N, C-alpha and C positions, 0 to 999 in steps of 0.2 A: 327895325326897332319898334317895340310895342311898349307903351307906358300906360299904367292904370293909376288913376288918382281917386282917392276916397277921403272925404272929410269926416274924421272921427272926433271932431271937437265935442259934439253932443254926447257921444258915447263916453268919452273921458270925463266929461263933466258929471254924467250920471254915475260913473264908477266912483268918482271922488265924493259925490254926495252920499252914495251908499256906504262908502268907507267911513265917512264922517258920522253918519247916522248910527252905524254899527258901533263905533267908538263911544258915541254918546250913550247908546243903549247899554253897553258894557259898563261904562262909568256909572250910570244910574243904577244898574243892577248891583254893582259893587257897593255903592253908597247905601242902597236899601238893605243889602246883606249886613253891612257894618252897623247900620242903625238898628236892625233887628237883633244882632248880637249884643249891642249895647243895651237895648231895652230888656233883653232876656237876662243879661248880667245884672242890670239894675233891679229887675223884678226878683231875681234870685237873692240878691243882697238884702232886699227888703224883707222877703220871706224868711231868710236865714236869721236876720236880726230879730224879727218878731218871735220866731220859734225859740231863739236863744233867750229872749227876754220874757218868755211866757211865765216862768215862775215868779220873776220879779214884779211883773204886772199884776198877776193874780193875787199874790200874797197881801198887798195892802187892802184890796177889796175884801178879802176874807177877814182881815182885821177889822175893817169897818163894820161888816155884818156881825162879827162877834161882839163888838162893843154895843151895837144896837140891841142885840139880844140881851146883854147885861142890863142895859137901860130899861128894857121892857119889864124886867123883874123888880124894878124899884117901885116905890110908892109914888105914883104919878096921878095927876088929875086927868080927867077924861080928854080934855083938849090936848094935853101933852101926849097921851097914848095915841090919839089919832095922828098927831104930827110924826111920832116915832114910827107908826105903822106905814105912813107914807114914805118916810125915809127908808124903811126896810124894803118896801116894794120897789122903790127907785133903785136902791143899791143892788137888789137881786136882778132887776132888769139889766142894769149896766154890766153886772158880772156875766150874765148870759151872753150879752153882745161881745164882751171881751173874750169869753171862751170860744165863741164861734169864729171870731176873727183870728185868734191865735191858733186854733186847731186848723183852720183853712190854710194859714200861712205855713204851719208845720208840714201839712200834706204837700203844699206847693213846693216847699224847699226839700222834699224828700227826706224829712227828718222823722217821719212817722214810724214808730217801732211797735210792733205787735207782740204781746205777751203770749205765753202758752201756759195757762193756769187752769186747773180743774175747777169747774163751777157747776152749780145746779141751774138748769134751764127754768124749772118751776120757781125756784127761789129768786132768780133774777126778775122774772115777770112779776112776781108778788111784790118785790121791792119797788119796782117802777110804779105799779098800781098804788101802793101805799103812799108814795111821794105825791102822786097827782090826784089822789082821792079828794082832798079839800077843794081843788079847783072844780072837779066834777060835781060835787055836792053843792057848791056855791052857784053853779049854773043850772042845777036841777036836772042833770043828765044821768043816764045810766052808763055803767062801765063794767064789763065782764071779760073774762079771759077763758080760753079753752085750749087745752093741749091734747093733741091727737093721741089716741090710745096706741100703745106700742112704741112710742117715741122714747129715745134714750134721754134720761134726765141728767145724767152725769156726763158732761162734755169737757173738752179741753180746747181752750182758745183764749181770747182776750175779753174777759167779762166786762171790763170797763168800757171798751168800744162797742160791744154788743148792747150793753145797757144804754150807751149814748144813742145808738141807732133807734132803739125802741122808744127811748124817752123823747127824742126829736119827733118821731112819727106820732106818738100819742099826744104830745104837746100841741102839734099842729092840728090834729083831729079835734081836740077839745076846744082850741082857740076858734076854729072855724065852724063849730057846731053849736047852734042855739037851741035846738029841739031834738029830742030823740036820745041817741046814745052812741057810744063808741065800743067796739068789740075787738079783742085781740085773739088771734088764733096762732098757735105755735106748734111745731112738729119737726120731726127728723126722719130722714130716710137713709139707710146705709148705702155707701158708695163702694165699699170694699177696701181692704187694706187698712182698716182702722179709721177711715174717713167717713164722714156723715154729712149729708146736706140738711142744714137747719133752715127752716122757713119761719119768718115772722110776718104775719099779715094783720094790718090795722084797717078796720072798716068803720066809717062814720056816716052819719046822716046829715052832713053839713051842707055848705053852699055849693060844693061840687065845682068842676072845672070844665071849660070848653076845649075844643080841639086846639085853638090858637094858644090858649094858656098852657095846655099840656106840652106844646112844642118847645116852650122856653122855660119849663118848670124847674129843670135841674141846672140851669145856668147860674153861676155865682152872682150874688148881689142883685138877683132878679126875683120879683114876686109876681103873682098872677097879673096884677095891674096896679096903677097908682092909687086907686081907691082902697085896695087891700092894705097898702103900706100906711095910708092915712088912718084907716079904721083900726087895724090890728097891730101896726108897728112891726118891728123885726128887721133883720138885716138881709134876708133872702139867702142866707148861707146854709140854713139847716138842711135842706134837701140835697144841696150840692155836697155837703159833708157826708150825709148818709150814703150817697152814691159812691163817693170816693172811698169811704170806709168799707162798704160792701165789696167793691172791686178789689180792695187790698186784701180782703179775706176770701178771694176766689169766688165771688158771687156778683149780684147786681140787684137793682131795684126796678120794679115795674109798677105801673099805676093804671087803674081803671076808674073813670069818673064821668059824671054827667051833671050838668048844672041843675041846682035845686034838688038833686037826688042824693048825692053823697059821693064818697071816694073810697077806694080800697088800694092801699099801698102794700105791696108784697116784696119783701127782702129775702133773698137767698144767700146763705153763707156756707162756705166749706170749712167745717170744723172736724174735730176728732173725738171719738168716744174715749172716755176715761179708761186707763189700763185696768186689766182685771184685778190687779193687786191694789188699786186705788181705794182708800177708805171711803171716799165719797161714792164710788160706784157700788161698793158693798152695802152702803147705807141706803142708797136711793134705788138703783136698778131702773128698769124701764117703767113707763107709765102704763099701768094695767087697767085703769078705769076707762070707760068709754069716753069720758070727758072730765076735765078739771075746770071748774068754774069759780070765779071769785067775784062777788057782787060788790059794787061800790057803795057800801054802807059804812057809817061811822063805826070803827072798830071799838067794841066794848072793852076788850083787853087784848094785849099782845098775844097772838096765837101763831101757831105754825101754819104752813101752807096747807097741810093735809087736814087740819082741823077746820079749814074754811071750805072744804069740798061740800057741794050741795048735791045730794043724790039725784 
């Protein structure tokens, strides 16, 4: 008779410890997954709520701005006019913040809907420049635009969102530029099948950005650094919204920058050329001049885009 004895107490204890650790890890993983799902649900509920309330939140602010405009037309003393001007600037700043937060929430909630409307690329650029011209003149900067020869002027897409992209980029460029000027370059390239690649590039001679700042530039609620927020204000949502909108339209945004030199933001969008029977395409056609330039000078009278061409 042969008997073999082996003490497996340590082995069993180790197996039980491993089983306990595995159960604890699985429980922690399940808890983390549940917490993530709850956080996602809460975030989606917040974004959905803000997206749903966007009209109700914006409307009162537009009413405030409208009444301020009515007040400005009244017979007022100089002190009263200065106070109303401060009220208007504050209300416009608040409205821009509200617009950024609501637009970002709408994108996060998947509620962003893009239109397919015929519009003029040159007319859109002109409209944005006209809106921002007072800011440029107040800072003593130059502002001009150029559209590549041969580009299609009549496009189909969401002109409101394209205008928002260009407005955000130009507003940032003007805000961070104290000397020199800002330049817009636009153009299109055919992709086939009626699609076209539209490019909007905004170049400034502003403060510029370093590599570390560029790495986090498109993160929501983030600006270049804390001093930027203190000096210039803003929510840090503008460029994040620009990238989300560009990606929603089949494109993206890239940036080249150097500190104290300036920056160039280039946005690409996938749009469509207007149909051959579109009245807009019949009226406009492709850009045939080598360049189309608009100077940031006080307009003497309301004129069309083509009357502003400088040979």
